[in-house]
N, CA, C and O of each residue as an XYZ file, in Angstrom:
884
protein
N       7.023      2.523     25.083
C       5.694      1.910     25.138
C       5.808      0.504     25.709
O       6.705     -0.251     25.335
N       4.899      0.153     26.616
C       4.914     -1.170     27.221
C       4.414     -2.211     26.231
O       3.723     -1.893     25.263
N       4.777     -3.457     26.493
C       4.364     -4.541     25.605
C       2.849     -4.711     25.596
O       2.272     -5.165     24.608
N       2.210     -4.342     26.704
C       0.763     -4.510     26.777
C       0.023     -3.529     25.894
O      -1.118     -3.775     25.503
N       0.675     -2.403     25.573
C       0.017     -1.396     24.738
C       0.558     -1.343     23.318
O       0.017     -0.614     22.487
N       1.614     -2.099     23.016
C       2.108     -2.186     21.641
C       1.231     -3.158     20.840
O       0.875     -4.216     21.358
N       0.874     -2.831     19.598
C       1.177     -1.606     18.864
C       0.176     -0.491     19.161
O      -0.995     -0.745     19.443
N       0.663      0.752     19.092
C      -0.235      1.897     19.245
C      -1.100      2.060     18.008
O      -2.212      2.582     18.083
N      -0.588      1.611     16.872
C      -1.330      1.704     15.610
C      -0.768      0.695     14.624
O       0.395      0.300     14.702
N      -1.631      0.284     13.689
C      -1.211     -0.604     12.609
C      -1.532      0.083     11.285
O      -2.655      0.533     11.055
N      -0.528      0.153     10.429
C      -0.610      0.900      9.178
C      -0.550     -0.091      8.014
O       0.339     -0.939      7.947
N      -1.506      0.034      7.109
C      -1.602     -0.897      5.986
C      -1.343     -0.196      4.662
O      -1.933      0.847      4.380
N      -0.464     -0.766      3.855
C      -0.419     -0.428      2.441
C      -1.720     -0.941      1.809
O      -2.377     -1.821      2.364
N      -2.086     -0.391      0.651
C      -3.346     -0.799      0.036
C      -3.159     -1.804     -1.094
O      -3.529     -2.969     -0.946
N      -2.593     -1.376     -2.220
C      -2.498     -2.226     -3.407
C      -1.568     -3.409     -3.154
O      -0.370     -3.241     -2.932
N      -2.142     -4.602     -3.193
C      -1.353     -5.804     -3.018
C      -1.217     -6.258     -1.578
O      -0.808     -7.390     -1.321
N      -1.559     -5.380     -0.626
C      -1.480     -5.730      0.791
C      -2.871     -5.852      1.386
O      -3.218     -6.887      1.955
N      -3.666     -4.800      1.256
C      -5.058     -4.840      1.710
C      -5.968     -5.438      0.649
O      -6.819     -6.275      0.949
N      -5.784     -5.005     -0.591
C      -6.637     -5.473     -1.688
C      -5.794     -6.054     -2.815
O      -4.617     -5.729     -2.970
N      -6.428     -6.922     -3.597
C      -5.740     -7.572     -4.717
C      -5.982     -6.770     -5.987
O      -6.675     -7.217     -6.901
N      -5.394     -5.573     -6.028
C      -5.640     -4.642     -7.138
C      -4.521     -4.623     -8.171
O      -4.681     -4.034     -9.240
N      -3.394     -5.257     -7.869
C      -2.271     -5.192     -8.813
C      -2.648     -5.697    -10.209
O      -2.186     -5.117    -11.191
N      -3.475     -6.763    -10.348
C      -3.868     -7.167    -11.706
C      -4.614     -6.075    -12.464
O      -4.505     -5.981    -13.687
N      -5.372     -5.249    -11.745
C      -6.093     -4.149    -12.390
C      -5.119     -3.081    -12.885
O      -5.285     -2.534    -13.975
N      -4.106     -2.794    -12.079
C      -3.088     -1.838    -12.521
C      -2.359     -2.364    -13.757
O      -2.087     -1.608    -14.690
N      -2.049     -3.643    -13.761
C      -1.334     -4.224    -14.905
C      -2.183     -4.148    -16.168
O      -1.659     -3.873    -17.248
N      -3.485     -4.388    -16.047
C      -4.377     -4.280    -17.199
C      -4.378     -2.859    -17.753
O      -4.336     -2.658    -18.966
N      -4.427     -1.881    -16.860
C      -4.463     -0.488    -17.308
C      -3.136     -0.064    -17.923
O      -3.115      0.659    -18.919
N      -2.030     -0.509    -17.335
C      -0.718     -0.190    -17.895
C      -0.542     -0.854    -19.261
O       0.026     -0.261    -20.177
N      -1.032     -2.083    -19.389
C      -0.953     -2.808    -20.660
C      -1.748     -2.084    -21.735
O      -1.289     -1.962    -22.870
N      -2.934     -1.605    -21.387
C      -3.776     -0.864    -22.329
C      -3.104      0.430    -22.757
O      -3.122      0.788    -23.934
N      -2.513      1.129    -21.799
C      -1.805      2.380    -22.120
C      -0.644      2.101    -23.068
O      -0.459      2.810    -24.057
N       0.132      1.069    -22.765
C       1.268      0.720    -23.617
C       0.805      0.411    -25.038
O       1.407      0.881    -26.003
N      -0.265     -0.381    -25.169
C      -0.779     -0.764    -26.490
C      -1.223      0.446    -27.288
O      -1.012      0.502    -28.499
N      -1.838      1.415    -26.622
C      -2.315      2.620    -27.316
C      -1.180      3.436    -27.907
O      -1.386      4.221    -28.833
N       0.015      3.250    -27.371
C       1.167      4.001    -27.865
C       2.188      3.088    -28.548
O       3.363      3.431    -28.678
N       1.705      1.905    -28.984
C       2.525      1.029    -29.805
C       3.583      0.252    -29.059
O       4.605     -0.107    -29.642
N       3.366     -0.017    -27.785
C       4.354     -0.744    -26.995
C       3.736     -1.990    -26.375
O       2.517     -2.125    -26.277
N       4.608     -2.884    -25.965
C       4.189     -4.098    -25.263
C       4.584     -3.980    -23.801
O       5.704     -3.578    -23.484
N       3.677     -4.327    -22.924
C       3.923     -4.234    -21.482
C       4.062     -5.645    -20.928
O       3.134     -6.447    -21.024
N       5.219     -5.948    -20.350
C       5.491     -7.292    -19.862
C       5.230     -7.401    -18.358
O       5.084     -6.400    -17.656
N       5.178     -8.627    -17.899
C       5.014     -8.861    -16.458
C       6.186     -8.270    -15.690
O       6.010     -7.728    -14.599
N       7.380     -8.373    -16.259
C       8.566     -7.802    -15.613
C       8.429     -6.283    -15.500
O       8.733     -5.703    -14.458
N       7.967     -5.642    -16.582
C       7.736     -4.195    -16.538
C       6.776     -3.829    -15.412
O       7.016     -2.893    -14.649
N       5.684     -4.587    -15.324
C       4.657     -4.300    -14.323
C       5.198     -4.449    -12.914
O       4.896     -3.630    -12.046
N       5.986     -5.472    -12.675
C       6.514     -5.718    -11.344
C       7.473     -4.619    -10.905
O       7.610     -4.345     -9.713
N       8.134     -3.993    -11.872
C       9.041     -2.887    -11.547
C       8.284     -1.682    -10.994
O       8.873     -0.849    -10.304
N       7.011     -1.581    -11.282
C       6.208     -0.438    -10.858
C       5.608     -0.616     -9.467
O       5.179      0.357     -8.846
N       5.575     -1.843     -8.980
C       4.887     -2.129     -7.728
C       5.515     -1.369     -6.566
O       6.721     -1.454     -6.334
N       4.691     -0.632     -5.845
C       5.144      0.100     -4.666
C       5.634      1.501     -4.927
O       5.820      2.274     -3.987
N       5.849      1.849     -6.192
C       6.359      3.180     -6.521
C       5.258      4.234     -6.402
O       4.071      3.935     -6.535
N       5.676      5.462     -6.149
C       4.756      6.577     -6.207
C       4.103      6.616     -7.578
O       4.769      6.392     -8.589
N       2.802      6.900     -7.622
C       2.095      6.961     -8.894
C       2.626      8.098     -9.759
O       2.596      8.009    -10.986
N       3.112      9.163     -9.129
C       3.721     10.261     -9.878
C       5.012      9.785    -10.553
O       5.255     10.081    -11.722
N       5.831      9.049     -9.807
C       7.092      8.554    -10.365
C       6.843      7.527    -11.465
O       7.468      7.585    -12.524
N       5.928      6.588    -11.217
C       5.686      5.542    -12.215
C       5.047      6.119    -13.473
O       5.357      5.676    -14.579
N       4.162      7.096    -13.322
C       3.528      7.705    -14.495
C       4.524      8.523    -15.300
O       4.446      8.570    -16.528
N       5.466      9.173    -14.610
C       6.523      9.902    -15.315
C       7.395      8.924    -16.111
O       7.816      9.223    -17.228
N       7.656      7.762    -15.525
C       8.423      6.734    -16.229
C       7.667      6.234    -17.461
O       8.263      6.024    -18.517
N       6.358      6.046    -17.321
C       5.549      5.584    -18.448
C       5.508      6.632    -19.562
O       5.580      6.298    -20.744
N       5.396      7.872    -19.177
C       5.353      8.959    -20.172
C       6.626      8.974    -21.010
O       6.581      9.151    -22.227
N       7.772      8.785    -20.332
C       9.047      8.778    -21.039
C       9.225      7.484    -21.843
O       9.674      7.517    -22.989
N       8.877      6.373    -21.249
C       9.080      5.068    -21.894
C       8.267      4.943    -23.167
O       8.746      4.399    -24.162
N       7.021      5.451    -23.142
C       6.138      5.332    -24.287
C       6.133      6.576    -25.172
O       5.365      6.655    -26.131
N       6.987      7.545    -24.852
C       7.065      8.812    -25.610
C       5.674      9.445    -25.762
O       5.266      9.823    -26.860
N       4.969      9.549    -24.653
C       3.615     10.102    -24.659
C       3.681     11.627    -24.663
O       4.218     12.234    -23.735
N       3.141     12.234    -25.697
C       3.187     13.689    -25.817
C       1.845     14.351    -25.568
O       1.794     15.529    -25.212
N       0.768     13.619    -25.747
C      -0.563     14.238    -25.636
C      -1.168     14.122    -24.238
O      -2.281     14.595    -24.009
N      -0.454     13.500    -23.305
C      -0.910     13.422    -21.928
C       0.194     13.885    -20.992
O       1.359     13.530    -21.172
N      -0.171     14.675    -19.996
C       0.770     15.059    -18.947
C       0.911     13.890    -17.970
O       0.172     12.909    -18.050
N       1.861     14.008    -17.055
C       1.988     12.991    -16.015
C       0.670     12.863    -15.250
O       0.214     11.755    -14.965
N       0.064     14.007    -14.923
C      -1.219     13.970    -14.213
C      -2.298     13.321    -15.080
O      -3.171     12.619    -14.570
N      -2.234     13.554    -16.378
C      -3.189     12.935    -17.289
C      -3.068     11.421    -17.299
O      -4.070     10.708    -17.360
N      -1.838     10.937    -17.238
C      -1.610      9.482    -17.184
C      -2.124      8.924    -15.855
O      -2.766      7.875    -15.826
N      -1.841      9.623    -14.761
C      -2.343      9.216    -13.447
C      -3.862      9.112    -13.475
O      -4.437      8.139    -12.988
N      -4.503     10.123    -14.049
C      -5.972     10.147    -14.087
C      -6.521      8.989    -14.913
O      -7.498      8.346    -14.526
N      -5.887      8.731    -16.048
C      -6.359      7.634    -16.905
C      -6.241      6.300    -16.175
O      -7.209      5.542    -16.108
N      -5.063      6.009    -15.630
C      -4.847      4.737    -14.947
C      -5.788      4.595    -13.747
O      -6.403      3.548    -13.544
N      -5.886      5.666    -12.960
C      -6.721      5.623    -11.759
C      -8.187      5.410    -12.110
O      -8.876      4.616    -11.471
N      -8.659      6.121    -13.127
C     -10.062      5.974    -13.545
C     -10.379      4.523    -13.904
O     -11.412      3.983    -13.508
N      -9.471      3.902    -14.661
C      -9.715      2.528    -15.100
C      -9.684      1.551    -13.923
O     -10.501      0.633    -13.851
N      -8.740      1.753    -13.004
C      -8.639      0.849    -11.859
C      -9.835      1.024    -10.926
O     -10.398      0.040    -10.448
N     -10.223      2.268    -10.666
C     -11.376      2.516     -9.800
C     -12.636      1.889    -10.386
O     -13.445      1.314     -9.659
N     -12.799      2.001    -11.700
C     -13.970      1.405    -12.349
C     -14.002     -0.100    -12.132
O     -15.059     -0.667    -11.857
N     -12.853     -0.748    -12.254
C     -12.796     -2.199    -12.047
C     -13.032     -2.557    -10.583
O     -13.699     -3.547    -10.282
N     -12.487     -1.753     -9.675
C     -12.670     -2.015     -8.252
C     -14.130     -1.885     -7.845
O     -14.611     -2.621     -6.984
N     -14.825     -0.954     -8.464
C     -16.239     -0.767     -8.140
C     -17.093     -1.914     -8.666
O     -18.181     -2.182     -8.155
N     -16.583     -2.585     -9.696
C     -17.283     -3.749    -10.229
C     -16.981     -4.992     -9.405
O     -17.866     -5.809     -9.155
N     -15.732     -5.132     -8.986
C     -15.337     -6.318     -8.228
C     -14.086     -6.001     -7.406
O     -13.015     -5.737     -7.953
N     -14.247     -6.033     -6.080
C     -13.151     -5.724     -5.166
C     -12.766     -6.985     -4.400
O     -13.597     -7.592     -3.725
N     -11.504     -7.370     -4.513
C     -11.000     -8.549     -3.812
C     -10.030     -8.104     -2.714
O      -9.069     -7.384     -2.986
N     -10.282     -8.528     -1.493
C      -9.362     -8.241     -0.400
C      -8.324     -9.350     -0.313
O      -8.610    -10.504     -0.631
N      -7.124     -8.999      0.117
C      -6.084    -10.000      0.281
C      -6.459    -10.941      1.424
O      -7.077    -10.514      2.400
N      -6.096    -12.203      1.311
C      -6.471    -13.183      2.334
C      -6.052    -12.759      3.741
O      -4.891    -12.431      3.985
N      -7.014    -12.772      4.655
C      -6.734    -12.465      6.050
C      -6.755    -10.998      6.423
O      -6.730    -10.665      7.608
N      -6.800    -10.105      5.427
C      -6.689     -8.669      5.724
C      -7.881     -8.148      6.524
O      -7.699     -7.486      7.545
N      -9.089     -8.440      6.071
C     -10.266     -7.936      6.766
C     -10.401     -8.564      8.151
O     -10.807     -7.887      9.096
N     -10.072     -9.828      8.282
C     -10.165    -10.496      9.576
C      -9.222     -9.846     10.591
O      -9.587     -9.643     11.748
N      -8.002     -9.521     10.142
C      -7.049     -8.858     11.037
C      -7.521     -7.458     11.390
O      -7.413     -7.035     12.541
N      -8.037     -6.743     10.414
C      -8.557     -5.398     10.678
C      -9.680     -5.429     11.713
O      -9.742     -4.576     12.598
N     -10.556     -6.405     11.596
C     -11.659     -6.527     12.546
C     -11.120     -6.749     13.960
O     -11.598     -6.128     14.910
N     -10.137     -7.623     14.101
C      -9.574     -7.879     15.429
C      -8.915     -6.617     15.993
O      -9.060     -6.312     17.177
N      -8.200     -5.895     15.150
C      -7.539     -4.667     15.602
C      -8.550     -3.630     16.071
O      -8.360     -2.991     17.106
N      -9.616     -3.469     15.314
C     -10.634     -2.481     15.682
C     -11.356     -2.903     16.958
O     -11.671     -2.059     17.797
N     -11.617     -4.187     17.112
C     -12.267     -4.671     18.326
C     -11.379     -4.468     19.547
O     -11.876     -4.301     20.661
N     -10.059     -4.482     19.335
C      -9.105     -4.263     20.427
C      -8.847     -2.773     20.676
O      -8.102     -2.418     21.588
N      -9.457     -1.912     19.875
C      -9.297     -0.469     20.059
C      -7.984      0.094     19.557
O      -7.555      1.162     19.994
N      -7.345     -0.616     18.645
C      -6.061     -0.158     18.099
C      -6.296      0.731     16.888
O      -7.113      0.419     16.021
N      -5.574      1.838     16.839
C      -5.703      2.778     15.726
C      -5.166      2.147     14.447
O      -4.245      1.330     14.481
N      -5.753      2.536     13.322
C      -5.330      1.996     12.033
C      -5.249      3.114     10.998
O      -5.950      4.121     11.092
N      -4.382      2.916     10.015
C      -4.267      3.864      8.908
C      -4.036      3.097      7.616
O      -3.413      2.036      7.602
N      -4.555      3.662      6.530
C      -4.271      3.164      5.189
C      -3.242      4.113      4.583
O      -3.465      5.321      4.514
N      -2.111      3.554      4.144
C      -1.011      4.379      3.629
C      -0.681      3.888      2.226
O      -0.035      2.854      2.054
N      -1.128      4.637      1.231
C      -1.038      4.178     -0.154
C      -0.470      5.257     -1.059
O      -0.600      6.450     -0.785
N       0.158      4.824     -2.136
C       0.631      5.781     -3.133
C      -0.382      5.983     -4.245
O      -0.148      6.774     -5.158
N      -1.514      5.276     -4.180
C      -2.617      5.563     -5.095
C      -3.254      6.894     -4.698
O      -2.995      7.418     -3.615
N      -4.086      7.430     -5.582
C      -4.727      8.704     -5.318
C      -5.796      8.572     -4.231
O      -6.347      7.492     -4.019
N      -6.080      9.675     -3.552
C      -7.025      9.648     -2.432
C      -8.404      9.150     -2.866
O      -9.064      8.412     -2.136
N      -8.828      9.559     -4.054
C     -10.169      9.151     -4.489
C     -10.244      7.643     -4.710
O     -11.297      7.040     -4.502
N      -9.145      7.033     -5.126
C      -9.137      5.582     -5.266
C      -9.143      4.923     -3.891
O      -9.869      3.955     -3.662
N      -8.326      5.455     -2.975
C      -8.288      4.908     -1.623
C      -9.668      4.962     -0.981
O     -10.092      4.007     -0.329
N     -10.368      6.078     -1.165
C     -11.684      6.214     -0.548
C     -12.715      5.309     -1.229
O     -13.671      4.866     -0.592
N     -12.521      5.035     -2.521
C     -13.417      4.111     -3.223
C     -13.309      2.710     -2.626
O     -14.281      1.955     -2.609
N     -12.116      2.375     -2.138
C     -11.910      1.088     -1.471
C     -12.468      1.133     -0.048
O     -13.219      0.247      0.360
N     -12.096      2.167      0.698
C     -12.533      2.294      2.095
C     -14.053      2.282      2.190
O     -14.624      1.679      3.098
N     -14.698      2.949      1.251
C     -16.162      3.047      1.287
C     -16.848      1.701      1.069
O     -18.031      1.553      1.373
N     -16.109      0.717      0.542
C     -16.701     -0.609      0.317
C     -16.474     -1.577      1.491
O     -16.990     -2.694      1.487
N     -15.702     -1.140      2.488
C     -15.471     -1.980      3.657
C     -16.666     -1.824      4.597
O     -17.032     -0.697      4.933
N     -17.275     -2.913      5.024
C     -18.526     -2.838      5.772
C     -18.392     -2.457      7.249
O     -19.290     -2.743      8.042
N     -17.299     -1.825      7.619
C     -17.128     -1.283      8.968
C     -16.090     -0.171      8.873
O     -15.412     -0.041      7.853
N     -15.960      0.629      9.927
C     -15.003      1.736      9.907
C     -13.605      1.171     10.145
O     -13.151      1.041     11.282
N     -12.947      0.844      9.056
C     -11.683      0.113      9.137
C     -10.492      1.004      9.480
O      -9.557      0.561     10.146
N     -10.523      2.263      9.026
C      -9.344      3.114      9.167
C      -9.676      4.450      9.811
O     -10.665      5.102      9.475
N      -8.812      4.838     10.752
C      -8.944      6.144     11.399
C      -8.374      7.246     10.516
O      -8.813      8.394     10.583
N      -7.395      6.893      9.689
C      -6.686      7.866      8.851
C      -6.384      7.226      7.503
O      -6.071      6.037      7.431
N      -6.477      8.016      6.434
C      -6.057      7.581      5.102
C      -5.030      8.578      4.578
O      -5.314      9.770      4.461
N      -3.834      8.083      4.263
C      -2.782      8.905      3.653
C      -2.540      8.356      2.258
O      -2.155      7.198      2.096
N      -2.768      9.189      1.253
C      -2.650      8.763     -0.143
C      -1.509      9.501     -0.848
O      -0.872     10.387     -0.279
N      -1.274      9.109     -2.096
C      -0.168      9.674     -2.847
C      -0.261     11.172     -3.051
O       0.761     11.855     -3.127
N      -1.495     11.696     -3.143
C      -1.654     13.138     -3.318
C      -1.749     13.883     -1.990
O      -2.079     15.069     -1.964
N      -1.458     13.186     -0.882
C      -1.421     13.825      0.432
C       0.000     14.137      0.877
O       0.198     14.815      1.885
N       0.991     13.649      0.137
C       2.381     13.809      0.564
C       3.205     14.441     -0.553
O       2.845     14.383     -1.729
N       4.303     15.036     -0.159
C       5.234     15.612     -1.140
C       6.138     14.527     -1.713
O       6.416     14.502     -2.912
N       6.590     13.636     -0.842
C       7.496     12.569     -1.259
C       6.820     11.221     -1.058
O       6.325     10.920      0.028
N       6.802     10.412     -2.114
C       6.195      9.085     -2.027
C       7.172      8.040     -1.546
O       8.359      8.318     -1.377
N       6.674      6.836     -1.325
C       7.538      5.710     -0.981
C       8.592      5.534     -2.084
O       8.249      5.656     -3.260
N       9.836      5.258     -1.757
C      10.380      4.751     -0.497
C      10.722      5.816      0.547
O      11.276      5.480      1.593
N      10.409      7.082      0.295
C      10.640      8.118      1.300
C       9.767      7.801      2.524
O       8.675      7.254      2.373
N      10.230      8.136      3.720
C       9.447      7.825      4.924
C       8.228      8.713      5.145
O       7.411      8.417      6.016
N       8.082      9.809      4.370
C       7.014     10.761      4.643
C       5.616     10.142      4.782
O       4.895     10.508      5.710
N       5.201      9.215      3.895
C       3.841      8.688      4.032
C       3.566      8.064      5.402
O       2.513      8.298      5.994
N       4.513      7.273      5.900
C       4.307      6.626      7.194
C       4.488      7.607      8.350
O       3.797      7.502      9.363
N       5.396      8.543      8.208
C       5.551      9.570      9.243
C       4.282     10.411      9.355
O       3.862     10.769     10.455
N       3.681     10.721      8.223
C       2.454     11.521      8.220
C       1.303     10.750      8.875
O       0.524     11.315      9.643
N       1.208      9.464      8.562
C       0.150      8.650      9.155
C       0.292      8.608     10.675
O      -0.693      8.766     11.396
N       1.513      8.396     11.165
C       1.747      8.358     12.611
C       1.403      9.699     13.255
O       0.800      9.753     14.326
N       1.793     10.767     12.590
C       1.495     12.102     13.116
C      -0.014     12.335     13.209
O      -0.503     12.847     14.216
N      -0.741     11.966     12.174
C      -2.189     12.160     12.167
C      -2.883     11.313     13.231
O      -3.938     11.686     13.744
N      -2.283     10.172     13.555
C      -2.840      9.295     14.577
C      -2.368      9.669     15.989
O      -2.821      9.094     16.978
N      -1.449     10.645     16.063
C      -0.874     11.087     17.347
C      -0.154      9.948     18.059
O      -0.297      9.765     19.268
N       0.623      9.184     17.291
C       1.437      8.101     17.853
C       2.863      8.240     17.323
O       3.105      8.938     16.339
N       3.796      7.572     17.983
C       5.181      7.568     17.520
C       5.368      6.466     16.479
O       4.833      5.369     16.645
N       6.119      6.739     15.406
C       6.318      5.713     14.365
C       6.857      4.399     14.907
O       6.469      3.327     14.443
N       7.756      4.479     15.894
C       8.356      3.252     16.428
C       7.367      2.409     17.224
O       7.654      1.261     17.563
N       6.207      2.977     17.519
C       5.166      2.229     18.218
C       4.139      1.646     17.251
O       3.112      1.111     17.668
N       4.431      1.757     15.949
C       3.498      1.296     14.911
C       4.013      0.054     14.200
O       5.220     -0.162     14.090
N       3.087     -0.750     13.724
C       3.381     -1.838     12.796
C       2.930     -1.393     11.418
O       1.857     -0.806     11.277
N       3.734     -1.664     10.397
C       3.363     -1.336      9.021
C       3.436     -2.588      8.165
O       4.441     -3.300      8.169
N       2.356     -2.851      7.426
C       2.308     -3.996      6.511
C       2.520     -3.532      5.077
O       1.906     -2.562      4.633
N       3.394     -4.230      4.355
C       3.720     -3.884      2.971
C       3.926     -5.135      2.132
O       4.281     -6.193      2.651
N       3.697     -5.000      0.812
C       3.936     -6.126     -0.098
C       5.040     -5.837     -1.097
O       5.314     -6.665     -1.965
N       5.695     -4.655     -0.993
C       6.738     -4.301     -1.959
C       8.010     -3.880     -1.238
O       7.964     -3.422     -0.097
N       9.130     -4.036     -1.905
C      10.407     -3.613     -1.318
C      10.441     -2.098     -1.150
O      11.027     -1.586     -0.196
N       9.808     -1.379     -2.086
C       9.738      0.080     -1.987
C       8.952      0.498     -0.752
O       9.372      1.382     -0.006
N       7.810     -0.144     -0.546
C       6.999      0.163      0.614
C       7.694     -0.201      1.916
O       7.635      0.551      2.888
N       8.350     -1.352      1.935
C       9.097     -1.755      3.129
C      10.196     -0.744      3.448
O      10.427     -0.420      4.613
N      10.865     -0.252      2.422
C      11.917      0.743      2.637
C      11.349      2.002      3.280
O      11.981      2.600      4.151
N      10.160      2.402      2.851
C       9.492      3.573      3.426
C       9.146      3.329      4.889
O       9.398      4.179      5.743
N       8.571      2.171      5.175
C       8.163      1.843      6.545
C       9.362      1.744      7.478
O       9.309      2.209      8.617
N      10.442      1.138      6.992
C      11.660      1.012      7.795
C      12.274      2.389      8.050
O      12.673      2.701      9.172
N      12.344      3.206      7.002
C      12.938      4.537      7.136
C      12.161      5.417      8.115
O      12.727      6.293      8.769
N      10.854      5.165      8.200
C      10.024      5.942      9.125
C      10.191      5.469     10.566
O       9.768      6.158     11.494
N      10.798      4.308     10.759
C      11.028      3.801     12.101
C       9.970      2.859     12.614
O       9.974      2.508     13.794
N       9.046      2.436     11.739
C       8.008      1.505     12.175
C       8.562      0.084     12.261
O       9.654     -0.204     11.770
N       7.792     -0.792     12.890
C       8.086     -2.221     12.849
C       7.473     -2.742     11.554
O       6.264     -2.962     11.481
N       8.298     -2.939     10.542
C       7.827     -3.237      9.188
C       7.686     -4.736      8.979
O       8.590     -5.514      9.285
N       6.525     -5.123      8.450
C       6.258     -6.526      8.140
C       5.910     -6.654      6.664
O       4.975     -6.015      6.181
N       6.661     -7.478      5.955
C       6.409     -7.709      4.544
C       5.531     -8.927      4.336
O       5.728     -9.968      4.963
N       4.553     -8.784      3.441
C       3.660     -9.891      3.085
C       3.750    -10.063      1.570
O       3.046     -9.362      0.842
N       4.585    -10.965      1.072
C       4.805    -11.083     -0.377
C       3.512    -11.362     -1.136
O       2.644    -12.107     -0.682
N       3.417    -10.737     -2.306
C       2.272    -10.977     -3.185
C       2.803    -11.388     -4.547
O       2.998    -12.577     -4.799
N       3.037    -10.436     -5.421
C       3.511    -10.772     -6.766
C       5.037    -10.852     -6.854
O       5.580    -11.462     -7.776
N       5.715    -10.241     -5.904
C       7.174    -10.201     -5.986
C       7.783    -10.687     -4.670
O       7.175    -10.583     -3.605
N       8.980    -11.209     -4.776
C       9.718    -11.664     -3.592
C      10.212    -10.439     -2.825
O      10.615     -9.442     -3.423
N      10.176    -10.525     -1.511
C      10.620     -9.410     -0.674
C      11.972     -9.737     -0.038
O      12.191    -10.860      0.416
N      12.870     -8.763     -0.005
C      14.192     -9.003      0.576
C      14.124     -9.169      2.087
O      13.422     -8.426      2.773
N      14.851    -10.138      2.592
C      14.956    -10.328      4.039
C      15.838     -9.222      4.615
O      16.568     -8.557      3.881
N      15.766     -9.032      5.921
C      16.605     -8.038      6.561
C      16.358     -7.995      8.050
O      15.286     -8.380      8.519
N      17.340     -7.531      8.795
C      17.209     -7.445     10.245
C      16.255     -6.342     10.666
O      15.850     -6.278     11.826
N      15.894     -5.469      9.728
C      15.034     -4.328     10.045
C      13.579     -4.562      9.671
O      12.780     -3.626      9.694
N      13.218     -5.805      9.325
C      11.837     -6.121      8.974
C      11.568     -7.612      9.204
O      12.497     -8.408      9.340
N      10.289     -7.972      9.244
C       9.875     -9.366      9.297
C       9.137     -9.681      7.996
O       8.452     -8.819      7.445
N       9.275    -10.887      7.517
C       8.544    -11.332      6.336
C       7.638    -12.492      6.759
O       8.098    -13.483      7.325
N       6.343    -12.344      6.472
C       5.385    -13.413      6.772
C       4.728    -13.840      5.464
O       4.553    -13.013      4.569
N       4.364    -15.106      5.337
C       3.827    -15.573      4.061
C       2.421    -15.083      3.756
O       2.038    -14.989      2.590
N       1.644    -14.767      4.797
C       0.246    -14.387      4.594
C      -0.288    -13.711      5.850
O       0.282    -13.844      6.932
N      -1.387    -12.985      5.691
C      -2.094    -12.422      6.840
C      -3.120    -13.404      7.409
O      -3.682    -13.164      8.477
N      -3.358    -14.481      6.716
C      -4.360    -15.457      7.147
C      -3.977    -16.031      8.512
O      -2.882    -16.567      8.682
N      -4.875    -15.917      9.468
C      -4.644    -16.476     10.785
C      -3.746    -15.657     11.678
O      -3.530    -16.027     12.832
N      -3.207    -14.538     11.174
C      -2.311    -13.709     11.978
C      -3.126    -12.952     13.023
O      -4.105    -12.286     12.685
N      -2.727    -13.051     14.283
C      -3.482    -12.445     15.370
C      -2.716    -11.301     16.003
O      -1.512    -11.151     15.794
N      -3.424    -10.499     16.776
C      -2.803     -9.395     17.497
C      -1.761     -9.917     18.477
O      -0.697     -9.316     18.628
N      -2.054    -11.022     19.137
C      -1.095    -11.605     20.083
C       0.202    -11.991     19.371
O       1.290    -11.775     19.905
N       0.092    -12.553     18.182
C       1.283    -12.936     17.419
C       2.075    -11.705     16.973
O       3.305    -11.726     16.944
N       1.355    -10.630     16.627
C       2.037     -9.397     16.236
C       2.852     -8.838     17.392
O       3.968     -8.358     17.191
N       2.302     -8.896     18.601
C       3.023     -8.408     19.776
C       4.302     -9.207     20.004
O       5.348     -8.647     20.334
N       4.205    -10.518     19.825
C       5.358    -11.400     20.040
C       6.394    -11.263     18.940
O       7.585    -11.454     19.181
N       5.955    -10.936     17.742
C       6.827    -10.937     16.576
C       7.965     -9.926     16.692
O       9.046    -10.137     16.141
N       7.721     -8.834     17.406
C       8.747     -7.799     17.512
C      10.016     -8.325     18.194
O      11.102     -7.783     17.988
N       9.879     -9.368     18.997
C      11.035     -9.889     19.756
C      11.493    -11.247     19.255
O      12.399    -11.851     19.829
N      10.869    -11.731     18.186
C      11.251    -13.064     17.689
C      12.409    -12.990     16.704
O      12.852    -14.019     16.193
């Protein structure tokens, strides 16, 4: 792909990258822990960031010795609570919507790639006041969640582009590992946790002020 046409697509993680939903997840996890006689710490919560919801819910079921809820039951409970909060108040990460607008105006394909459930992803997408994403790939759309490359490979396939011609934005080490493994140009945007540096990714402090021209240049910097 020529430099004039790169990127063919830009792929966004959702929780913590597009929207500031991690505090809502922490509230729901804290409530679940309390109901089963446990305390949920900030460290515990940070360990869950970026993981497949199936994997994290299985961990919660074992950690809290939950017998009356299946893994899917835990997923449903957490998702219901987070979606309810998002519908009351949705906060986008700084610079995310502005960058999306520029990408759409430039005719660049976009995808939302999240390990949250599809219904939660659509609850967010439906609140964006323009058609922000051409494709949405959620946790219940794939067999293997992040850090496996499947979510990003699936998004590229649905967009009819090559993964190496895509930029992927992530806020977690798990998500970055998925984006790198898929062959995308992975960019980390730290939120609640520090992201590891590496020759296979770029780390930027924020999306605020980030332009398409800068993204094109970043691949060679």
